[in-house]
C-alpha positions in Angstrom: 0.0 0.0 0.0 1.1 3.6 -0.7 1.4 6.3 1.9 0.5 9.5 0.1 -2.8 9.6 2.0 -1.9 7.9 5.2 -4.4 8.6 8.0 -6.4 10.9 5.8 -10.2 10.4 6.0 -12.1 10.3 2.6 -15.8 10.1 1.8 -16.8 8.8 -1.6 -20.5 9.2 -2.6 -21.7 6.7 -5.2 -18.7 4.6 -4.1 -20.4 1.2 -4.5 -19.8 0.8 -8.2 -18.3 2.2 -11.4 -15.8 5.1 -11.0 -16.8 5.6 -7.4 -15.8 2.0 -6.5 -12.4 2.4 -8.3 -11.8 5.7 -6.5 -12.6 4.2 -3.1 -10.2 1.3 -3.7 -7.4 3.6 -5.0 -7.8 6.1 -2.0 -7.5 3.2 0.4 -4.5 1.8 -1.5 -2.7 5.1 -0.7 -3.6 4.8 3.1 -6.8 6.8 3.3 -9.6 5.7 5.6 -12.6 5.5 3.4 -16.3 6.0 4.0 -18.0 4.3 1.0 -21.5 5.7 0.4 -23.9 4.0 -2.0 -27.6 3.4 -2.2 -27.1 0.1 -4.0 -29.2 -2.6 -2.4 -29.1 -6.3 -2.4 -29.6 -8.1 -5.7 -29.4 -11.9 -6.5 -25.8 -11.5 -7.8 -24.6 -10.2 -4.4 -24.1 -12.2 -1.2 -27.1 -12.3 1.1 -27.3 -9.2 3.3 -24.6 -7.4 1.3 -25.1 -4.0 -0.3 -22.8 -2.4 -2.9 -21.0 -0.3 -0.3 -20.4 -3.4 1.9 -18.8 -5.2 -1.0 -16.4 -2.4 -1.7 -15.6 -2.1 2.0 -14.9 -5.8 2.0 -12.5 -5.4 -0.9 -10.6 -2.6 0.9 -10.3 -4.6 4.2 -9.2 -7.7 2.3 -6.4 -5.6 0.8 -5.3 -4.4 4.2 -7.1 -1.0 4.3 -9.8 0.6 6.5 -13.3 1.5 5.3 -16.8 1.8 6.5 -20.1 1.7 4.5 -22.9 4.3 4.4 -26.2 3.9 2.7 -27.8 7.3 2.9 -29.3 9.2 -0.1 -27.5 12.4 -1.0 -30.6 14.0 -2.5 -31.7 15.3 1.0 -29.9 17.6 3.4 -30.4 15.0 6.1 -28.9 12.3 4.0 -25.8 14.4 3.0 -25.2 15.3 6.6 -25.5 11.6 7.6 -22.8 10.7 5.0 -20.4 13.2 6.5 -21.4 12.4 10.1 -20.4 8.8 9.4 -16.8 9.9 8.7 -16.7 11.8 11.9 -18.3 9.1 14.0 -16.1 6.3 12.7 -12.9 8.1 11.8 -13.1 11.4 13.7 -12.6 13.8 10.8 -12.9 14.4 7.1 -10.1 15.4 4.7 -11.4 14.4 1.3 -14.8 14.4 -0.3 -15.3 12.9 -3.7 -18.8 13.3 -5.1 -19.4 10.5 -7.6 -23.1 9.8 -7.0 -25.2 10.4 -10.0 -28.1 9.3 -12.2 -28.8 9.7 -15.9 -31.7 10.4 -18.3 -31.2 11.5 -21.9 -34.6 12.6 -23.0 -35.0 15.6 -25.2 -36.4 18.8 -23.7 -40.0 18.2 -25.0 -39.9 14.6 -23.7 -38.6 15.4 -20.2 -41.2 15.3 -17.5 -40.9 17.6 -14.5 -40.4 14.6 -12.2 -37.4 13.5 -14.3 -35.9 16.9 -14.3 -36.2 17.2 -10.6 -34.7 13.7 -10.0 -31.7 14.4 -12.3 -31.0 17.8 -10.7 -31.5 16.5 -7.1 -29.0 13.6 -7.6 -26.4 15.2 -9.8 -26.3 18.8 -8.5 -28.1 19.0 -5.1 -26.4 15.7 -4.2 -23.1 17.6 -4.3 -24.4 20.4 -2.2 -25.9 18.2 0.6 -22.5 16.7 1.3 -20.2 19.6 0.5 -22.0 22.0 2.9 -21.3 20.0 6.1 -17.9 18.8 4.9 -16.7 22.3 4.1 -17.7 23.6 7.5 -15.5 21.0 9.1 -12.7 21.5 6.6 -12.6 25.2 7.3 -12.0 24.5 11.0 -9.0 22.4 10.3 -7.8 24.7 7.6 -7.4 22.0 5.0 -9.4 19.7 2.7 -10.0 18.4 -0.8 -13.3 18.5 -2.6 -13.4 16.7 -5.9 -16.7 17.0 -7.9 -17.8 15.0 -10.8 -19.2 16.8 -13.9 -19.4 15.6 -17.5 -18.7 16.8 -21.0 -22.5 16.7 -21.2 -22.2 20.1 -19.4 -21.2 21.5 -22.8 -24.5 20.1 -24.2 -23.0 17.4 -26.4 -24.7 14.0 -26.9 -27.1 14.0 -24.0 -30.4 15.3 -22.5 -30.8 18.8 -21.2 -31.6 17.8 -17.6 -28.3 15.9 -17.2 -26.4 18.7 -19.1 -27.9 21.4 -16.9 -27.1 19.5 -13.7 -23.5 18.8 -14.7 -23.0 22.4 -15.9 -24.2 23.4 -12.4 -21.5 21.3 -10.8 -18.8 23.2 -12.7 -20.3 26.5 -11.5 -20.4 25.1 -8.0 -16.8 23.9 -8.2 -15.5 27.4 -9.3 -17.5 29.1 -6.5 -16.2 26.7 -3.9 -12.6 27.2 -5.1 -12.9 31.0 -4.7 -14.7 30.8 -1.4 -12.7 28.1 0.3 -9.2 28.4 -1.1 -8.1 30.8 1.7 -8.8 28.0 4.2 -6.5 25.6 2.5 -9.4 23.8 0.8 -9.2 23.0 -2.9 -12.2 22.2 -5.2 -11.7 20.6 -8.6 -13.9 18.8 -11.1 -13.5 15.7 -13.1 -15.2 15.2 -16.5 -14.7 11.5 -17.0 -15.2 9.0 -19.7 -15.6 5.3 -18.8 -17.9 2.4 -19.3 -19.9 2.1 -16.1 -23.3 0.8 -14.9 -24.6 4.3 -15.5 -23.1 4.4 -19.0 -22.7 0.9 -20.2 -22.4 1.6 -23.9 -19.3 1.6 -26.0 -17.3 4.8 -25.7 -17.2 6.9 -28.8 -15.4 10.2 -29.7 -17.4 13.3 -28.7 -16.2 15.5 -31.5 -14.4 17.8 -29.0 -10.8 16.7 -29.9 -10.5 14.0 -27.2 -10.3 10.4 -28.4 -12.8 7.7 -27.1 -11.6 6.3 -23.8 -9.4 3.3 -24.6 -9.2 1.2 -22.5 -12.6 2.5 -21.2 -12.6 1.0 -17.7 -13.5 3.1 -14.7 -10.2 2.2 -13.0 -8.5 4.5 -15.6 -10.1 7.6 -14.1 -9.3 6.9 -10.4 -5.6 7.7 -10.2 -6.0 11.3 -11.2 -8.8 11.7 -8.6 -6.4 10.4 -6.0 -3.7 12.7 -7.1 -6.0 15.7 -6.6 -6.5 14.5 -3.1 -2.9 14.5 -2.2 -0.8 17.2 -0.6 1.1 17.4 -3.9 -2.0 18.9 -5.5 -2.5 21.6 -2.8 -2.1 24.4 -5.3 -4.5 23.0 -7.8 -7.8 24.8 -7.3 -10.9 25.6 -9.4 -9.9 23.5 -12.4 -11.7 21.1 -14.7 -10.0 18.0 -15.8 -10.9 15.2 -18.3 -9.9 11.7 -17.4 -10.6 8.7 -19.6 -8.6 5.8 -20.9 -5.0 6.9 -21.0 -5.9 10.6 -21.5 -5.8 13.5 -19.1 -6.7 17.0 -20.2 -7.3 20.4 -18.5 -10.0 22.8 -19.7 -9.1 26.4 -20.3 -11.7 28.5 -18.4 -13.2 30.9 -17.7 -11.2 33.6 -19.4 -12.3 35.3 -22.7 -10.1 34.3 -25.6 -10.8 37.3 -27.7 -12.3 40.8 -27.0 -13.7 43.5 -29.3 -13.9 47.0 -27.8 -15.5 50.2 -28.9 -16.0 53.3 -26.8 -19.5 54.0 -28.2 -22.5 51.7 -28.8 -22.0 49.1 -31.5 -24.2 49.4 -34.5 -25.8 46.3 -36.0 -24.0 46.9 -39.3 -20.6 47.0 -37.4 -21.4 43.7 -35.7 -22.6 42.1 -38.9 -19.3 43.0 -40.6 -16.8 42.3 -37.8 -18.3 39.3 -35.9 -17.9 36.6 -38.7 -14.1 37.3 -39.1 -13.3 37.9 -35.4 -15.3 36.4 -32.5 -17.3 34.2 -34.8 -14.4 32.8 -36.7 -14.0 29.0 -36.4 -17.0 28.6 -34.1 -18.3 25.0 -33.8 -22.0 24.8 -33.1 -23.3 22.1 -30.9 -25.4 20.5 -33.7 -22.1 20.0 -35.7 -20.4 18.4 -32.7 -23.5 16.1 -32.4 -23.2 15.3 -36.0 -19.5 14.3 -35.6 -20.4 12.2 -32.6 -22.8 10.1 -34.5 -20.6 10.1 -37.6 -17.7 8.6 -35.7 
């Protein structure tokens, strides 16, 4: 086992399967004490009485690590607080929070019912807030902490439904706000935009048309090491950033600074905009529908 996170306490929401499971295992492998949160319940393919979180905890303990399960839903404030309270009650503190819990629906805007919108926002966006709020309060007192959120390239509106895209875009805004607010307390907040074959996204990985190749190999274990790196002391100066991780590829997104500015001391006329925009700000723009075309054309 490694020692980069020795005696650090980590909470991983959605840690019972997919990327969350791999993150939980890799955190523990570096010495972290891990609270594995997951709603996953017993199914015939699991040992009797075992939930998803239990199985990951068993894996960690078998490898010589320390972990504890939690089964609360992150969609309520009480559930989020219970997740963090588990870390305090069992391991006495919290140093790392990784928000992997999520759900998905890809309906078009006209086919999205209100209850689906509410469910997607509640799990993917509010589910971050419910855990981050109590965790941040504790991290501020100890003047240190790592918050790692999970967004998606769907936040850019490519290849998915508007509810999921909106939730994941909200995660990016939340992450930037946290980085700005909490950085002075020694707390960092960064976001992962992953690509992997998981129970949530079981289909074959394809190129998104954004310049990044399809994740290959596409396993969720390929995402976990960079998440663990962001949790270490070595990453203490990395704050407010968005990263892609998938297959053997890592990337950083350039944001939020303007790449080009046009200035005029007076009000722009419509004729001036019509003449200047296509050869300046509008040059080489790629519209979402073109990216969608490239996605399906791959």
